[in-house]
C-alpha positions in Angstrom: 114.1 -40.3 374.5 112.1 -38.3 376.5 112.8 -36.6 380.0 116.6 -36.6 379.8 119.8 -35.7 378.1 121.4 -34.5 381.2 124.5 -32.9 379.8 127.7 -31.6 381.9 126.6 -28.4 382.0 123.4 -27.8 384.0 121.3 -25.2 384.1 119.5 -23.9 387.3 117.3 -21.0 388.4 118.9 -18.0 390.3 117.4 -16.8 393.1 116.4 -13.7 391.3 114.6 -15.9 389.1 116.9 -15.8 386.1 118.6 -18.4 384.8 122.3 -19.5 385.8 124.5 -21.7 383.7 126.5 -23.9 385.9 129.6 -25.9 384.5 130.4 -29.3 385.5 132.8 -29.6 382.8 136.4 -30.5 383.6 139.2 -27.8 383.6 141.0 -30.0 380.6 137.7 -30.5 378.2 138.5 -30.3 374.9 135.5 -30.6 371.8 134.8 -34.1 370.7 132.9 -35.3 367.6 129.8 -37.5 368.5 130.8 -40.9 366.4 127.5 -43.0 367.5 124.7 -41.5 369.4 122.1 -44.5 369.9 118.8 -43.2 371.7 117.1 -46.5 372.2 113.7 -45.0 371.5 112.7 -48.1 368.8 109.3 -48.8 369.3 108.2 -52.2 371.1 109.7 -55.3 369.0 112.2 -53.3 367.0 115.2 -55.6 365.7 117.6 -52.3 364.7 119.1 -50.0 367.0 119.4 -46.7 365.2 122.2 -44.5 364.9 121.1 -40.8 365.1 124.9 -39.6 364.8 124.9 -39.6 361.2 127.6 -41.9 361.1 125.4 -44.9 360.1 126.8 -46.9 362.9 122.9 -49.0 363.2 123.1 -52.1 365.4 121.2 -55.3 365.7 118.9 -56.0 368.7 118.8 -59.6 370.1 115.4 -61.0 370.4 115.8 -61.4 374.3 116.1 -57.7 374.8 113.0 -55.8 375.2 112.4 -52.2 373.2 109.9 -49.4 373.5 110.2 -49.8 377.4 108.7 -46.6 379.3 109.9 -46.1 382.9 110.3 -42.6 384.8 109.7 -40.8 381.7 112.3 -42.7 379.7 111.7 -44.8 376.8 114.8 -47.6 376.4 115.7 -51.0 376.1 115.1 -53.6 378.7 117.4 -56.8 379.8 115.3 -59.1 381.8 116.3 -61.2 384.8 118.7 -64.0 384.0 121.8 -65.6 386.1 124.8 -63.6 384.8 127.2 -66.8 384.5 125.1 -69.9 384.3 125.0 -71.8 381.2 123.8 -72.0 378.1 125.3 -68.6 376.6 122.6 -66.4 375.6 123.5 -64.5 372.2 120.1 -63.4 371.9 120.6 -60.9 375.0 122.8 -59.0 373.4 122.8 -55.2 371.1 125.9 -55.8 368.7 127.4 -53.3 366.2 129.2 -54.6 363.5 133.0 -53.6 363.9 134.1 -50.0 362.4 137.2 -47.9 363.1 135.3 -45.0 364.0 134.2 -47.3 367.4 137.9 -47.9 368.1 139.4 -45.4 370.9 143.0 -45.7 368.7 145.0 -43.2 370.4 142.2 -40.5 370.8 140.7 -38.9 373.5 137.4 -41.1 373.4 134.5 -41.1 375.5 131.4 -42.9 376.2 128.3 -42.0 378.2 125.1 -44.3 379.2 122.2 -43.4 381.2 121.1 -46.7 383.1 119.2 -48.3 385.9 119.5 -51.5 387.4 119.1 -53.2 390.9 121.5 -55.9 390.3 125.1 -56.0 391.7 126.7 -57.7 388.6 126.6 -57.6 384.4 128.9 -56.1 381.8 126.8 -53.1 380.4 128.6 -52.0 377.4 132.1 -52.9 375.5 134.3 -53.3 372.3 136.3 -56.4 372.7 137.3 -58.5 376.0 140.6 -59.2 377.9 142.3 -61.4 375.3 141.1 -59.5 372.6 144.2 -58.2 370.2 144.4 -54.8 369.7 143.1 -53.9 373.5 139.5 -53.2 374.6 137.3 -51.3 376.6 134.2 -51.8 378.8 131.8 -51.1 381.3 131.1 -53.4 384.1 129.3 -53.4 387.5 130.9 -55.8 390.1 128.7 -55.5 393.6 126.7 -52.4 392.0 129.8 -50.3 391.3 130.0 -49.0 387.8 134.0 -49.3 386.4 135.2 -48.2 383.3 138.4 -50.1 382.0 140.5 -49.3 378.9 143.8 -51.6 378.1 145.8 -50.8 375.4 147.7 -53.1 372.6 150.5 -52.7 374.7 148.7 -54.1 377.9 148.5 -51.4 379.8 145.5 -50.5 381.5 143.4 -47.8 383.4 140.2 -48.4 385.5 137.9 -45.6 386.9 134.8 -46.2 388.8 131.9 -44.6 390.2 133.3 -45.5 394.0 130.0 -46.3 395.3 127.1 -48.5 394.4 124.9 -47.6 391.7 122.5 -50.6 391.9 119.4 -48.2 393.8 116.9 -48.8 390.7 117.5 -44.9 389.9 118.4 -43.5 386.6 122.0 -42.8 386.2 124.3 -40.9 383.6 127.9 -42.0 383.7 130.5 -40.9 381.1 134.0 -42.1 381.1 136.8 -40.4 379.1 140.4 -41.8 378.1 142.9 -39.3 377.1 146.5 -39.5 376.5 147.0 -38.8 380.5 144.3 -40.8 382.3 140.8 -42.3 382.4 138.1 -40.8 384.5 134.6 -41.1 385.4 131.6 -38.9 385.9 128.5 -40.0 387.6 125.4 -37.2 387.3 127.8 -34.5 386.5 130.2 -35.5 389.2 133.9 -36.7 389.1 134.4 -39.8 390.9 137.5 -41.1 390.0 140.6 -40.5 387.6 143.2 -43.3 387.2 146.4 -41.6 385.9 148.3 -43.1 383.2 148.3 -43.9 379.6 146.7 -46.9 377.7 148.4 -46.6 374.7 146.5 -47.6 371.0 143.1 -49.2 371.4 142.0 -50.5 368.2 140.3 -54.2 367.5 138.1 -56.2 365.2 135.3 -57.0 367.4 131.7 -55.7 367.2 130.4 -53.4 369.9 128.4 -55.5 372.3 125.9 -53.9 374.9 124.6 -56.2 377.5 126.9 -59.1 377.9 129.9 -60.4 376.0 129.9 -61.1 372.5 132.4 -63.9 372.6 131.8 -66.6 375.7 129.9 -69.8 376.4 129.3 -69.7 380.2 131.5 -72.5 380.6 135.3 -71.0 380.3 134.3 -67.7 379.6 131.4 -66.1 381.4 129.0 -64.0 379.6 128.3 -61.5 382.6 124.9 -60.4 381.4 123.5 -57.2 382.4 120.4 -57.1 383.8 118.5 -54.0 383.6 117.5 -50.9 381.3 119.4 -48.6 379.1 118.3 -45.1 378.2 121.0 -43.8 375.6 124.6 -45.0 374.7 126.8 -42.0 373.2 130.4 -42.1 371.8 132.5 -39.2 371.5 136.6 -39.0 370.1 138.5 -36.7 368.7 
């Protein structure tokens, strides 16, 4: 991607003209390993989403997903307008990565970072599994424009962190959601917005990673909650 890669350690210019490192990391930060990194900078018409982490977890890009889109200096994928819950189901709107244990949170500390923009007040952005999936699941969704990340363990325990305010302002936002043994937390553009204390247990399922909506849906008994907007990159880390 171009013109981005906001980290949670920001560098700003001091008044003296020197550089001052300003840490925005949480006090309980731990070192995580990147297990999947989707820069989403493939050219127009691409069919493979490349994982640049070295894990080889490439994804399949649906035919309705527009690649090679440049907006405000960033190259990413675009999901064009559709009603999120109106039949028929449109699996061609999804980017999917085949099930792999590296993508499951398990009992580990697990972090998902996305950089996205939208003007719509709905949509599931990324998830692995769904509400009734055996083994639990996680997802990012944006009801009324407020971004929420939910982790639900195989024991039925779940925790949700959120942006608190709508992010559907058409601007790029970098959001990290982290699950550990004690809580689920969210950072928006480097600032902590929410912490939900409590455990979620183990999360491990046999479902693919799905970007842009639900993988299993028919728009009748199960809505697909399709995302409309742009995504610059997705990064998954765990310990």
